[in-house]
NUTORTOR-539219 format. One record per residue (C-alpha): residue number from 1; residue in one letter; x, y, z. Coordinates in steps of 0.001 Angstrom, whole numbers, plus 524288, in hexadecimal, padded with zeros to 5 digits. Last residue first. Layout:
BEGIN
+------+------+-------+-------+-------+
! resi ! resn !     u !     v !     w !
+------+------+-------+-------+-------+
!  NUM !    A !     X !     Y !     Z !
...
+------+------+-------+-------+-------+
This chain:
BEGIN
+------+------+-------+-------+-------+
! resi ! resn !     u !     v !     w !
+------+------+-------+-------+-------+
!  339 !    R ! 23A57 ! 3C673 ! AB6EA !
!  338 !    S ! 248D6 ! 3C7A2 ! AB9CA !
!  337 !    P ! 2509A ! 3C01F ! AAFC0 !
!  336 !    P ! 2559F ! 3B277 ! AB2CD !
!  335 !    A ! 26401 ! 3B0AD ! AB654 !
!  334 !    A ! 26C06 ! 3AC42 ! AAABD !
!  333 !    V ! 26CB3 ! 3A149 ! AA0C7 !
!  332 !    S ! 26F52 ! 3A2FD ! A9243 !
!  331 !    G ! 27DDF ! 3A5E8 ! A9380 !
!  330 !    R ! 2835A ! 39AAE ! A8B87 !
!  329 !    D ! 285E2 ! 3920F ! A975A !
!  328 !    D ! 2881F ! 383F7 ! A932A !
!  327 !    I ! 2807A ! 37CB3 ! A9D87 !
!  326 !    I ! 28690 ! 36FB4 ! AA13C !
!  325 !    P ! 27F37 ! 362DB ! AA1BA !
!  324 !    A ! 285E6 ! 35673 ! AA6BE !
!  323 !    I ! 2875F ! 34C5E ! A9BF7 !
!  322 !    L ! 280C1 ! 33F84 ! A9F3C !
!  321 !    D ! 2888F ! 3331D ! A9C86 !
!  320 !    V ! 280FC ! 326AD ! A9F4D !
!  319 !    V ! 28B46 ! 31C29 ! A9E1C !
!  318 !    H ! 28AE4 ! 30D81 ! A9C4B !
!  317 !    T ! 29308 ! 30405 ! AA432 !
!  316 !    D ! 29525 ! 2F58D ! AA1AE !
!  315 !    A ! 29C3F ! 2F6C3 ! A94B2 !
!  314 !    D ! 2A608 ! 30094 ! A9A29 !
!  313 !    A ! 2AAB3 ! 307E9 ! A8E26 !
!  312 !    T ! 2B6E3 ! 303CC ! A868B !
!  311 !    G ! 2B034 ! 2FA04 ! A7D90 !
!  310 !    D ! 2B2E8 ! 301BE ! A7127 !
!  309 !    I ! 2A461 ! 302B0 ! A6E17 !
!  308 !    R ! 2A1E8 ! 3067D ! A7C2C !
!  307 !    S ! 2AC45 ! 31114 ! A7BA0 !
!  306 !    V ! 2A654 ! 31583 ! A6EC3 !
!  305 !    L ! 29927 ! 3171C ! A7573 !
!  304 !    H ! 29F4C ! 31F25 ! A8051 !
!  303 !    E ! 2A598 ! 32866 ! A76A4 !
!  302 !    V ! 2994F ! 32915 ! A6E5F !
!  301 !    A ! 29083 ! 32CA1 ! A79D5 !
!  300 !    R ! 29A2B ! 336A0 ! A7F02 !
!  299 !    R ! 29B1B ! 33D0F ! A71A2 !
!  298 !    G ! 28C7B ! 33DC4 ! A6FBA !
!  297 !    L ! 28A8A ! 3437F ! A7D42 !
!  296 !    L ! 29537 ! 34D99 ! A7B35 !
!  295 !    D ! 28FB5 ! 351D7 ! A6E14 !
!  294 !    P ! 281D1 ! 35294 ! A732F !
!  293 !    A ! 285B5 ! 35AD0 ! A7F0D !
!  292 !    S ! 2782A ! 35F9E ! A8320 !
!  291 !    D ! 27F2F ! 36C14 ! A8730 !
!  290 !    I ! 277BB ! 372DC ! A91F5 !
!  289 !    A ! 27481 ! 3805D ! A8D0B !
!  288 !    S ! 27665 ! 38EED ! A8E92 !
!  287 !    Y ! 26F7F ! 395A6 ! A836A !
!  286 !    P ! 27520 ! 39D93 ! A7840 !
!  285 !    L ! 270FA ! 39424 ! A6D83 !
!  284 !    S ! 277EA ! 3966E ! A60A2 !
!  283 !    F ! 2701B ! 38B5F ! A5A31 !
!  282 !    T ! 27BE3 ! 38350 ! A561F !
!  281 !    R ! 28408 ! 387D8 ! A61B0 !
!  280 !    A ! 279E4 ! 38370 ! A6BA7 !
!  279 !    F ! 2780E ! 37677 ! A64AE !
!  278 !    T ! 286BB ! 3743D ! A64FF !
!  277 !    E ! 286CA ! 376FF ! A739D !
!  276 !    S ! 27C64 ! 36C9F ! A7552 !
!  275 !    Y ! 26EF2 ! 36EBB ! A7B12 !
!  274 !    R ! 26850 ! 370EE ! A881E !
!  273 !    G ! 263F9 ! 37EE6 ! A8A30 !
!  272 !    I ! 26487 ! 38912 ! A9504 !
!  271 !    V ! 25DAB ! 3962C ! A9338 !
!  270 !    S ! 25BB9 ! 3A245 ! A9B9F !
!  269 !    M ! 25106 ! 3ABD2 ! A979D !
!  268 !    D ! 24FE8 ! 3BA8F ! A98B2 !
!  267 !    A ! 25E0F ! 3BEEA ! A9A60 !
!  266 !    P ! 2638F ! 3B19B ! A96A3 !
!  265 !    V ! 26028 ! 3B1A7 ! A8B6D !
!  264 !    A ! 257BC ! 3BCA9 ! A8616 !
!  263 !    L ! 2491C ! 3BBFB ! A83C4 !
!  262 !    S ! 24330 ! 3C48B ! A7930 !
!  261 !    R ! 2389A ! 3BA42 ! A767F !
!  260 !    A ! 23CDF ! 3B8CE ! A6853 !
!  259 !    Q ! 24AFE ! 3B7E7 ! A6CE0 !
!  258 !    L ! 24768 ! 3AD4B ! A7699 !
!  257 !    V ! 240D2 ! 3A4F8 ! A6C3D !
!  256 !    N ! 24BAA ! 3A71D ! A6251 !
!  255 !    P ! 25637 ! 3A2F0 ! A6C10 !
!  254 !    L ! 24DF5 ! 39754 ! A70D4 !
!  253 !    A ! 24CB0 ! 38FB2 ! A6429 !
!  252 !    A ! 259C1 ! 38892 ! A64C9 !
!  251 !    A ! 2583F ! 385AB ! A7348 !
!  250 !    A ! 24A6E ! 380A7 ! A713B !
!  249 !    A ! 24F0C ! 377D0 ! A6645 !
!  248 !    E ! 25964 ! 37226 ! A6F34 !
!  247 !    N ! 24FA7 ! 36E60 ! A79D9 !
!  246 !    N ! 253D7 ! 36CC7 ! A87FA !
!  245 !    L ! 252F2 ! 37B74 ! A8A1E !
!  244 !    L ! 2521B ! 38209 ! A9767 !
!  243 !    L ! 24C73 ! 38FD3 ! A9701 !
!  242 !    G ! 24D5C ! 39996 ! AA226 !
!  241 !    T ! 2462D ! 3A58E ! AA72B !
!  240 !    A ! 2383A ! 3A083 ! AA792 !
!  239 !    D ! 22EC8 ! 3AB55 ! AAB6E !
!  238 !    P ! 227F8 ! 3ABBF ! A9E2B !
!  237 !    H ! 2246A ! 39D53 ! A9F18 !
!  236 !    A ! 219D4 ! 399D4 ! A952B !
!  235 !    D ! 21ECC ! 3A37F ! A8AFC !
!  234 !    L ! 22C8E ! 39DE8 ! A8C1E !
!  233 !    F ! 2278D ! 39020 ! A89FD !
!  232 !    A ! 21F22 ! 39444 ! A7E73 !
!  231 !    N ! 22A6D ! 39B83 ! A780F !
!  230 !    L ! 2330D ! 38F8A ! A795E !
!  229 !    D ! 228A5 ! 386C7 ! A7377 !
!  228 !    K ! 2267C ! 38FAE ! A67C4 !
!  227 !    G ! 23507 ! 38FB0 ! A64EC !
!  226 !    I ! 23559 ! 380EA ! A6636 !
!  225 !    E ! 22A42 ! 37F48 ! A5C78 !
!  224 !    P ! 230CC ! 3870B ! A5195 !
!  223 !    Q ! 23A50 ! 3806D ! A51E5 !
!  222 !    S ! 23E6E ! 37339 ! A5708 !
!  221 !    S ! 23F80 ! 36B16 ! A636D !
!  220 !    A ! 2327F ! 36E70 ! A69AD !
!  219 !    A ! 23152 ! 3708F ! A783D !
!  218 !    Y ! 22F30 ! 36914 ! A84D9 !
!  217 !    Y ! 22D4D ! 37278 ! A9016 !
!  216 !    H ! 231A3 ! 3734A ! A9E3C !
!  215 !    H ! 22EA2 ! 37F0C ! AA6DA !
!  214 !    L ! 23817 ! 37F60 ! AB256 !
!  213 !    T ! 23541 ! 3875D ! ABE8E !
!  212 !    V ! 2416C ! 387B5 ! AC708 !
!  211 !    G ! 240AB ! 38484 ! AD594 !
!  210 !    L ! 24DF6 ! 37DED ! AD5ED !
!  209 !    T ! 248CD ! 37034 ! AD86C !
!  208 !    A ! 23DF3 ! 371DB ! ACE71 !
!  207 !    A ! 247B9 ! 376AE ! AC456 !
!  206 !    R ! 25069 ! 36AE3 ! AC6D6 !
!  205 !    A ! 24525 ! 36183 ! AC4C4 !
!  204 !    A ! 240AF ! 36881 ! AB86E !
!  203 !    A ! 24E64 ! 368C1 ! AB2B1 !
!  202 !    A ! 25050 ! 35A49 ! AB5A2 !
!  201 !    N ! 24358 ! 356E9 ! AAF4C !
!  200 !    A ! 24632 ! 35F34 ! AA348 !
!  199 !    L ! 25403 ! 35A17 ! AA10D !
!  198 !    R ! 25043 ! 34BD3 ! AA284 !
!  197 !    W ! 2437E ! 34E5F ! A9B5A !
!  196 !    V ! 24A32 ! 35294 ! A8ED6 !
!  195 !    Y ! 255B3 ! 34926 ! A8FA7 !
!  194 !    A ! 24BE7 ! 33DF6 ! A9039 !
!  193 !    G ! 24861 ! 33F11 ! A81E5 !
!  192 !    G ! 24051 ! 3328C ! A8222 !
!  191 !    R ! 235EE ! 333B8 ! A77A3 !
!  190 !    E ! 22CE8 ! 33B39 ! A80A9 !
!  189 !    V ! 237CC ! 34481 ! A84A0 !
!  188 !    V ! 23A10 ! 34896 ! A768E !
!  187 !    H ! 22B2D ! 34943 ! A7594 !
!  186 !    E ! 22B8C ! 354A5 ! A7F26 !
!  185 !    P ! 23354 ! 35D68 ! A7610 !
!  184 !    Q ! 240D4 ! 36130 ! A7B68 !
!  183 !    S ! 24188 ! 3696C ! A87B7 !
!  182 !    V ! 23FE3 ! 377C4 ! A8B39 !
!  181 !    L ! 241BD ! 37B1C ! A999F !
!  180 !    I ! 23C2B ! 3882C ! A9E25 !
!  179 !    L ! 24132 ! 38E6D ! AAAAC !
!  178 !    E ! 23C15 ! 3960B ! AB651 !
!  177 !    R ! 24498 ! 398D3 ! AC249 !
!  176 !    H ! 25113 ! 39E42 ! ABC6C !
!  175 !    G ! 25A8C ! 3A3C3 ! AC679 !
!  174 !    L ! 267EB ! 3A129 ! AC09D !
!  173 !    E ! 269F6 ! 394A5 ! AC858 !
!  172 !    H ! 25C71 ! 3901F ! AC432 !
!  171 !    M ! 25FF3 ! 39109 ! AB5C9 !
!  170 !    R ! 26C48 ! 3890B ! AB7C3 !
!  169 !    E ! 26516 ! 37EFE ! AC019 !
!  168 !    V ! 25A5D ! 37D32 ! AB607 !
!  167 !    M ! 263CB ! 37A5E ! AAAF0 !
!  166 !    L ! 26C3B ! 371A1 ! AB387 !
!  165 !    E ! 260BE ! 36926 ! AB799 !
!  164 !    G ! 25C98 ! 366EE ! AA99A !
!  163 !    A ! 26A7E ! 3639A ! AA593 !
!  162 !    A ! 26C03 ! 35A1F ! AB0F9 !
!  161 !    A ! 26032 ! 352B4 ! AABF2 !
!  160 !    F ! 26576 ! 35343 ! A9E0E !
!  159 !    D ! 27269 ! 34CE4 ! AA185 !
!  158 !    L ! 27759 ! 34D05 ! A9380 !
!  157 !    D ! 2782D ! 33F70 ! A8DC2 !
!  156 !    F ! 2807F ! 33366 ! A8BA6 !
!  155 !    A ! 27BE8 ! 32556 ! A8D2D !
!  154 !    D ! 28384 ! 31887 ! A8D01 !
!  153 !    I ! 27ACF ! 30C90 ! A8B85 !
!  152 !    G ! 27834 ! 300E6 ! A947B !
!  151 !    E ! 26DEE ! 307B6 ! A9CAD !
!  150 !    S ! 269E3 ! 314B9 ! A96B0 !
!  149 !    N ! 25C3F ! 314C9 ! A9CAB !
!  148 !    G ! 253FC ! 3211F ! A9BCF !
!  147 !    P ! 25BA8 ! 32559 ! A8FF3 !
!  146 !    L ! 266E6 ! 32F31 ! A901A !
!  145 !    G ! 26B85 ! 33582 ! A838B !
!  144 !    V ! 27708 ! 3332A ! A7AAE !
!  143 !    L ! 27723 ! 32470 ! A7C2B !
!  142 !    A ! 282BD ! 31B81 ! A7A18 !
!  141 !    A ! 28306 ! 30DFD ! A7415 !
!  140 !    P ! 28A72 ! 3012D ! A73A5 !
!  139 !    Q ! 288CF ! 2F725 ! A68B5 !
!  138 !    S ! 28352 ! 2E976 ! A6AB8 !
!  137 !    A ! 27593 ! 2EED7 ! A6BBE !
!  136 !    S ! 26CC8 ! 2EA38 ! A76EE !
!  135 !    R ! 26D84 ! 2F6F9 ! A7E74 !
!  134 !    L ! 26B0A ! 2FEA5 ! A71FE !
!  133 !    P ! 25F27 ! 2F666 ! A6EE5 !
!  132 !    A ! 2592D ! 2FA89 ! A7BF9 !
!  131 !    L ! 25DF6 ! 308A3 ! A7B4D !
!  130 !    R ! 2577B ! 30C0F ! A6E62 !
!  129 !    E ! 24A02 ! 30D10 ! A74A0 !
!  128 !    D ! 24E48 ! 31925 ! A7C20 !
!  127 !    N ! 246F4 ! 31AAE ! A88E7 !
!  126 !    E ! 24B8D ! 32867 ! A8C99 !
!  125 !    A ! 24F50 ! 32B1D ! A7E80 !
!  124 !    V ! 25CF0 ! 32C2F ! A78A2 !
!  123 !    N ! 25CEA ! 33578 ! A6D12 !
!  122 !    L ! 26AE1 ! 33133 ! A69E5 !
!  121 !    L ! 27093 ! 32379 ! A6A40 !
!  120 !    V ! 27ED1 ! 31FFB ! A67C5 !
!  119 !    F ! 2812D ! 3121B ! A6325 !
!  118 !    G ! 28CB8 ! 308F6 ! A61B9 !
!  117 !    D ! 29581 ! 3017F ! A5867 !
!  116 !    A ! 28CD2 ! 303DC ! A4CA5 !
!  115 !    M ! 28746 ! 2FC6D ! A40FE !
!  114 !    R ! 2878D ! 2EFAE ! A4881 !
!  113 !    S ! 27B8D ! 2EB01 ! A40EC !
!  112 !    D ! 27446 ! 2E73B ! A4D54 !
!  111 !    S ! 27783 ! 2F40D ! A5426 !
!  110 !    I ! 273F8 ! 2FCA6 ! A489C !
!  109 !    R ! 26700 ! 2F5CE ! A4656 !
!  108 !    R ! 263C1 ! 2F563 ! A54DC !
!  107 !    L ! 26640 ! 303EA ! A5657 !
!  106 !    A ! 25E63 ! 30757 ! A4A52 !
!  105 !    S ! 25307 ! 2FEFB ! A4ECE !
!  104 !    V ! 252CA ! 30572 ! A5C2D !
!  103 !    G ! 254AB ! 3132B ! A56C4 !
!  102 !    D ! 248AE ! 3129F ! A4E2A !
!  101 !    S ! 248EC ! 3211F ! A4A89 !
!  100 !    D ! 25580 ! 31E68 ! A4317 !
!   99 !    S ! 25F37 ! 3297F ! A453F !
!   98 !    V ! 26BA7 ! 32164 ! A4494 !
!   97 !    L ! 278AB ! 3287A ! A4352 !
!   96 !    L ! 283DB ! 31EEC ! A40E6 !
!   95 !    T ! 29008 ! 3252E ! A4675 !
!   94 !    D ! 29E03 ! 3221C ! A426D !
!   93 !    F ! 2A7D0 ! 31EE8 ! A4D04 !
!   92 !    G ! 2B639 ! 3226A ! A4E1E !
!   91 !    L ! 2B606 ! 32903 ! A5B66 !
!   90 !    E ! 2B5B3 ! 336AD ! A5594 !
!   89 !    R ! 2AAA1 ! 33269 ! A4CB4 !
!   88 !    A ! 2A2AF ! 32DAE ! A5848 !
!   87 !    R ! 2A525 ! 33A84 ! A5F45 !
!   86 !    D ! 29FEF ! 34271 ! A53D5 !
!   85 !    T ! 29463 ! 33979 ! A5162 !
!   84 !    V ! 28F86 ! 33976 ! A5F63 !
!   83 !    G ! 290CA ! 347FC ! A621D !
!   82 !    L ! 28B44 ! 34B0F ! A54AD !
!   81 !    I ! 27F1F ! 34301 ! A574A !
!   80 !    Y ! 27CD4 ! 349DA ! A6440 !
!   79 !    Q ! 27DDE ! 35735 ! A5DB6 !
!   78 !    L ! 2748C ! 352E3 ! A5301 !
!   77 !    M ! 269EF ! 350A6 ! A5D24 !
!   76 !    A ! 269FE ! 35F16 ! A60F8 !
!   75 !    P ! 2691D ! 3634C ! A52BC !
!   74 !    A ! 25CE7 ! 35AA8 ! A511B !
!   73 !    F ! 25472 ! 3616B ! A5B73 !
!   72 !    E ! 24A94 ! 35763 ! A5FE9 !
!   71 !    D ! 23C66 ! 3561C ! A5BBB !
!   70 !    E ! 23F6C ! 35088 ! A4E57 !
!   69 !    F ! 24772 ! 345B1 ! A547C !
!   68 !    F ! 2548E ! 34246 ! A4E89 !
!   67 !    Q ! 25870 ! 334D1 ! A5348 !
!   66 !    G ! 2651E ! 32F05 ! A5814 !
!   65 !    L ! 26CAC ! 32268 ! A578B !
!   64 !    L ! 27B4D ! 323DD ! A5584 !
!   63 !    A ! 281AE ! 3172A ! A5110 !
!   62 !    I ! 2904A ! 3172B ! A5377 !
!   61 !    V ! 29907 ! 3119A ! A48D1 !
!   60 !    N ! 2A6C5 ! 30C5A ! A4A8E !
!   59 !    T ! 2A1F0 ! 3000A ! A43B4 !
!   58 !    R ! 2A817 ! 2F63D ! A4CC6 !
!   57 !    S ! 2AB6B ! 2E7DE ! A4B66 !
!   56 !    T ! 2B9B0 ! 2EC52 ! A4C87 !
!   55 !    A ! 2C062 ! 2E756 ! A404D !
!   54 !    L ! 2B45B ! 2E60E ! A37CF !
!   53 !    A ! 2AF21 ! 2F34F ! A3C35 !
!   52 !    R ! 2BC33 ! 2F9EB ! A39A3 !
!   51 !    A ! 2BD2D ! 2F3F9 ! A2C1F !
!   50 !    G ! 2AFBA ! 2F904 ! A289C !
!   49 !    A ! 2B1EE ! 30672 ! A2E87 !
!   48 !    N ! 2BEA1 ! 30900 ! A2753 !
!   47 !    P ! 2C3C6 ! 314BE ! A2EB8 !
!   46 !    T ! 2C4A7 ! 3213A ! A2678 !
!   45 !    Y ! 2D1BC ! 3280A ! A241D !
!   44 !    G ! 2D217 ! 333EB ! A1B41 !
!   43 !    L ! 2E0D8 ! 33473 ! A1C50 !
!   42 !    E ! 2E219 ! 342AB ! A207A !
!   41 !    A ! 2D5AE ! 3429C ! A289C !
!   40 !    V ! 2D983 ! 3362A ! A2FC4 !
!   39 !    A ! 2E73F ! 33B7A ! A31E2 !
!   38 !    D ! 2E1D7 ! 34818 ! A3782 !
!   37 !    A ! 2D8FF ! 34067 ! A40AB !
!   36 !    V ! 2E498 ! 33823 ! A451A !
!   35 !    K ! 2ECAA ! 34437 ! A47E6 !
!   34 !    Q ! 2E107 ! 34A53 ! A4EFB !
!   33 !    R ! 2DF9B ! 33E67 ! A57BE !
!   32 !    V ! 2EE0C ! 33F4A ! A5AD9 !
!   31 !    A ! 2ECD2 ! 34D77 ! A5F13 !
!   30 !    P ! 2E016 ! 34B2F ! A6689 !
!   29 !    S ! 2E685 ! 3405E ! A6E85 !
!   28 !    I ! 2E09C ! 332D8 ! A6D29 !
!   27 !    T ! 2D82E ! 32C5F ! A7772 !
!   26 !    R ! 2D46F ! 31EF9 ! A7298 !
!   25 !    K ! 2C85A ! 3199C ! A6BBC !
!   24 !    G ! 2C620 ! 32632 ! A641E !
!   23 !    S ! 2C541 ! 31E89 ! A5769 !
!   22 !    L ! 2CD72 ! 3277C ! A4EDC !
!   21 !    A ! 2D7FA ! 32AA5 ! A58D7 !
!   20 !    Y ! 2D815 ! 31C75 ! A5D32 !
!   19 !    S ! 2DAC9 ! 317E0 ! A4F4B !
!   18 !    A ! 2E58B ! 321D1 ! A4D43 !
!   17 !    T ! 2EBB7 ! 31DDB ! A5A25 !
!   16 !    S ! 2EAEF ! 30F80 ! A5643 !
!   15 !    R ! 2F1AC ! 3120C ! A4939 !
!   14 !    S ! 2FC9B ! 31959 ! A4FF1 !
!   13 !    V ! 2FE5F ! 327E7 ! A4DEC !
!   12 !    G ! 304E8 ! 330BC ! A43DF !
!   11 !    A ! 2F80E ! 335E7 ! A3E80 !
!   10 !    V ! 2FBE1 ! 331F9 ! A309B !
!    9 !    R ! 2FFF2 ! 3245A ! A3513 !
!    8 !    A ! 2F3FE ! 32264 ! A3DBD !
!    7 !    V ! 2EABD ! 32636 ! A32B4 !
!    6 !    D ! 2F1A9 ! 31CE8 ! A2973 !
!    5 !    G ! 2F065 ! 311FF ! A3370 !
!    4 !    I ! 2E1E1 ! 31507 ! A34D2 !
!    3 !    T ! 2E0E7 ! 311AC ! A266D !
!    2 !    V ! 2DF7D ! 3196D ! A19C7 !
!    1 !    M ! 2DBBD ! 31103 ! A0E22 !
+------+------+-------+-------+-------+
């Protein structure tokens, strides 16, 4: 059976260096890390999980709790999952994906059985019922999403309030005075999707301060309903010169809607969205957008969680890490047309 010693010998490094390169617990140069990776591939090395768990009282498994809601755009959720699983693998952890609709029971079951060394939670609601058992669990956790109260748990999210303000400010700077904001369906807010109202409320407050008229709508998250919604919003406000999108399905449907209405971007309508760069490439979206940064958020959550598992993080301090929004300019925003 191939051992870590064999990997070290083939890579030409010490056993400890090979181990650190695989676990990510120490900073290893890219060149050395590549040598170890090549040796692993050449030898077909796989760590013995059972022996490792007995020796360390660890499973090297992270439990990822998330749900796929019918009213949310599944490809967007997959980006968060990939961010978590990719970084976990790089740090030597497998990922147990749990999509049980009863998240409280699933969390307690996994915690009590010691199936995982820690938890990452997605779909975090404003008053998430999973937080109480999470705080009493023996394993640490990290949230991708910001609840109303994150006390005792590390949380990572985009600063959605700042994103709403930035969208309005950019349009105002260019001379736009009437905008339409398209959000996720209203029942996403009702079940605790605070990111929707955080962006919308901040955008509305900033618009009021700047003297911009902002029409806010909740819209569907799938076709053909979202296309009908977008047409209805544009029909209701023919003088609006800018669209703000906090709804991935709306962004994906918008090119066909605008083409059918013979509206050009940005000559007739300026657009700013909020979605990931990967999402933009997948659907060939030409719109300027604030990156929702799912990969970065997942990676930061895993890195901090692993530091807690390893005991290197400050046990008495928990972080709320909000990523500052930046608009990736793809040329879809310009001065409004003369009416």
